[in-house]
N, C-alpha and C positions, 0 to 999 in steps of 0.2 A: 467229562463230568456228566453224569446221568441227569435227566430232567427232574426238577424239584419244585413242586407246586405248594402254594399256600391255600389251603383248603378250609380253614377256620381261623377267625381272630377274636381276641378278647382284650379289652382295654379299661383299666381304672386309672384316671388321672385327675388333675385339678379341675378339668372340664367335666360335664356330665356325659361321658363317653361310653357308658356300659352298654348302651342300646345301639347295635350296629346298624339298624335301620335308619337312624337318624345321624347324619354326619355333620357335626358342628354346625347345627342350625341356629344354636344360641351361643353367646360368647360370654363367659364369666370373667369379670375382672379379677385379677389377683390383687387383693387389698392389702397384702402384707408382703414384706420381702421374703418371709418364709411361709409357704402356703401348703396345707394339707390336702389330701386328695379328696375328691368329691365321693362321699361315702354311698354306695349302692345299698339296696336291700339285702344285708348279708343273710338274714334269716331265710331268704328264698334258696340259698346255696349251702349254708352251713347250719348244723343243728345248734340251737340256742345254748346247750350245755357245753359246747365246744367254743363257742365264739369268745367267751370271756376268758379262756385261756390262751387265745391266739394274739400275737402282736399284730399291729397294723400291716406289716409287710406280709405276713402269712395269710391274712384275711384278703388282701388285695390279690396275692397270687392265686390263691385258692378260687376265688370268684372269676378273675380273668382267665384262668385255665379252663374253668367249667364252661364258660361261654364259648371259648374256642373249640373245645371238644364237641360241644353240642352241635355247633355249626358244622362241624366236619362229619357229623354222625360217627363219631369214634367213642367207643365205651372204654377201651383200654389201649393207651398208645403202646408202642413197642420200646419206646425209650422217652425219658424226661430229661431235658437239658436246660438248665437255667443259668443266667448270669446275674451277678449282683456285685456292685462295687464295694458296697458297706456291710452288706449282710443285715442281720437282726440285731442292730446295734443297741436299741432300746432295751432288749433283754440282757445284753451285756451290762448296761447301765445298772438295771435292776439287781443283778447278781452282785456287782461291785459294792453297791449301796448296802446290801443285805450283809456283805461281809464286814463292812464298817460298822453298821448300826448294831449287829448282833455280836460284836467282838470276836468274829471268826468262829462262832459257834452255833449249833442248832440250824444249819443251813439247809433249806431244801434245794434239791438239784434242779427244779424245773426250769427256772431262768437260765441256768447255765446250759442245760440240755438244748434250750430252744435259741440260744444265743449265736449260733454258728451260721456261716454263710448258707450252708446246704439245707437249712430248716424248712425253707419254702418248698424245695424239690421233694424233700422227705415227707412233709405233710400232704402234699398233692399225692404221692405215691401211696401212703397210708390210706387216704381217702378212697382212692381207686382200687387199692389192693393189687398195684402194680409192682412186680418184683424184678422188672427188667432194668436195664441200664440206666443208671440215675448219677448225673454229674452236674456240679456247679463250678462255673468259672468266675474267678475274682481278678479280673484284669483291668481294674480301673474303669475308664471310660470306653474301653473296648470289651468289656465283660459280655455284653450282648452279642456282638459280632463274633467273638471266639466261640459262643454256643451256636451260632448259625454255622460257622465254618466246620465245627464237629458234626452237626447234623447233616450238613451236605455230604460230608465224607461217609457217613453212615448210610445215607441214601443210595450213595454210589456203591456201597458194599452189600445192598440188596434189601435193606430195611424198608418196610412199606410206609409206615407213618411215625412221626416224632412229635412230641410236644416240646416246643421251645419257647423260653420267656426271658424277660428282663425285669428285675424287681429292685427297688430301692425305697427305703422309708426315711422320713424326716426324723432325725435326732437332734434335739435342741442343744444339747451340750456341744456335739461336734459343729453344728451350724453357728453357735455363738463363737467357737473358735474360728471358723472360716470368716466370720464377720470381723473378727480382731485383725485378721491378715489380709483383710481386703478382697475376699472372694465374693462378698455379698455387698450390695450397693448399700450406702449409708442414707443417702437422701431418698425421700418418697419418690416413687416412680411407679406410674401406671404401666401395666403390661402392654396396653394398646400403644403407648408411646415408647415402648422399651428402646428401639433403635435409634431414638432422638435424644436419649439420656446423656450421651457424651461424658461418661464418667466410668470408672473402674467398677469391676464387680457385675453381679447379675441377681436375678430373683431365683430362689430355691424352693423346690417342691418334691414331690414323690410320686410314685406311680407303679403300675404293673401291666405289662403287655405280653400276651401270649399268642402263639401262632401254631397251627398244626401244619407241619411240613409233610408232604406225601410224594410217592413216586408216580401217582397216577392223578390225572386231571379229572375233576368232577364238575358237574353243572354249577355248584356253588363256589368254585375255585375263584380266588381274589387275583392272584398274580403268579407269575413264574419267577423263582429266584435264580438269577443267572450266575452271579459270583459275589463274593466278599472277600476283601482284604484289608490288612490293618497294618500301621507302621506306628512304632512308638515315637521315633524321633525323625522329623524331616525339616530341612531348612526351608525357609519361606520360598526361595527360588527353585525348590526342588518339586514342590507340591504339584504344579502344573505338569511337569514332565511325568511324574509318577501316575497322576490321573490319566494322561493320555495313553501311557503304556497299559494301564489296566484295562481301558477300553479297547485298545488294540488287541490284547491278549483274548478278548471275547468277541473279536471281529466287529467292533462298533467304532464309528468315528463320533466325534464331538457333535457333528451335524445330526447324528441319529438320535440324539437325546431330545425328547420332547419337553421334559421337565427336570430341572435340578432342584433338589430340596436341601436347603443349607442349614447349618446349626448355629446361625447368629443368635447371640443371647444378650446382646446390648453391652458387653465388656469392650469399652473403647479400645482397649490394649490389643485384643485377640480378634475382634470382628474384622480388622483390617485384612486378615488372612482370607476370610471369605469375599470381602470387597475386591480384592485384587483378582479374584477368579470371576466375579461378577462384571468387572470392567474389561476383562480380556477374553478368555476363551468361552465364557457363557454370556457374552453381551448380546447375542442373538438367540438365546435360550430363555424360555419362561422359568422365572426364579421364584421359588416359595421358600417359607421359613415357618417354624412351629414352636420355638421355645417360649415365645411370648404367651402361648396358651397352656404349655405343659410345665413351665419352670425348667430349671436346671438340676439334673441328678445324674449319677454315673451311667444309668443305663437309659437315659432319655432318648437315645438314638432308636429305641424300640418304639417309642411314640412316633417318631418321624416315619419309621416303616409301616406302622399302623395307618397313618396318614396316607402314604403312597398306595397302600393296598386299597383303601377306600377310593381314592382317585381313580385307580385303574379300573375298578369294578363299575363304579357309578358314572365315570366319565364327566365328573363335574369337580369344580375347584371353588371353594368357599372364598369369597373376597378377603376374608381376614387373613388369608395365608400368602396373599400375593405381595412379592418384593418389587416387581415390575409389571408392566401392563401388556406384555406380549401374550398372544393367546394361541392355543392350539385346539383345533376342533375334533381331532382324533388322538388320543393319548395312548401310545404304544410302550414307550421306554422312559423309565424314570431312574435317574442316579441320585443316590444319597451321599453327601459328604459331611463328616462330623470331625470336630477336634475338640479338645478341652485344654485350655490354657497353653495353646501352642504345642500340645503333645497328643499322643493316642489318636492318630488320624485313621479314619476309616473311609472305605468306599464300598457301597452296596448298589448292585444294579438289578432292577426289577423289570419284568416285561409283562405285557397284557397276555391273557390266555383265553 
C-alpha cells in the first residue's frame, strides 16, 4: 500500500470544533439526550441564498469539507468519497409529509431530490465544479471506514488527493423510534459522567468530519493513514485476536501503540466490549475516548479520527479525553477501535509524520 497522508481536516460537531487551531480547549455539556451540532458561521462558507435550501447535513458537510480543503491548499480534489449511515433523512420526512398533506398532488421534487445519501457529496461537487469520481458509502457504523478504504485504494492506484468525509444528521422521528427501543438513554445523563451511567442506551448527536488524503507529505500534514479494516460480525472472544492480526499485518505490536482511542458511549450492554480490551492487551497503553463530546451517530468514528489527527500534530491530549492516567511524552502511533451495539467493528491505524 502506498503512503497516504492526511493533509487537511474539518470538523463540525456537538462541540465548537470548526477552528482547528483550538483543540477542545472548552467543553460543552450535552444538555439533552439528542443534541444538534454546534453551528458555525455558515454564511462565511455558503451563499445566503443557498443556505435556506440546504438541510443540516448538507450545510455541515459543505463547511467541514471547505475547511479541510483550505488547510490542504487544494482547490479541486481528484475524488470525493463520503460516508453516511442515515443520509439526508430530514428531507425524506419533508417529502413524505408533503405527499400526505397535498393528497399526493402538486408536489415539488426538491425534498425528494435532496433526500438521498449522496446529496452531501453531490452538493460539495457542485460547489467546487468537481466532475471527478464521487461515491457515497452507506454501511451503517462503518460507512466512514468504507470511504477510507476506497480512498486508500485510489491513492494506491496513483490518485494524488481525495476528499473523504463522514456525515450524519439528527432526525427526530428516527431518534424517537430509537428511544422507544432503548438505543437512547431514558434518564437524565450528563455527558461528563456518561461512563458512570450504568444503564442501557447512549446520547445521540450529529456531525460532519472531512479529511484530505494525499500521496505526498506536506508541512501541514496531520498524520499518515497506515491501514483500516472492518468486520460486520465478531464474537467477543475474537476481537482481541483480530486486532492483533491487524497490527501484525502492518508490522506493529501492541507495545508499539502509544494511544488507543475507543468508542465507549455509556451503553452498559456494549461498553463491556471495550472494557475487556482495556483490562487485557491495552492495560499498559494510554486509553482515550470521545463520544461523550460528540454523541453517537453512524459516522461518529470520523470525529475519533479528527481527534487522533489533532493529537498527532499538536502532541497534546486534553484531559477530558482520558480513560486512564498513563502518559506518553512522544506520540507516534494511534489505534482507533469502534463498534456499534456489538456489530460493525473497525480498526484504524495512524502514524505521526
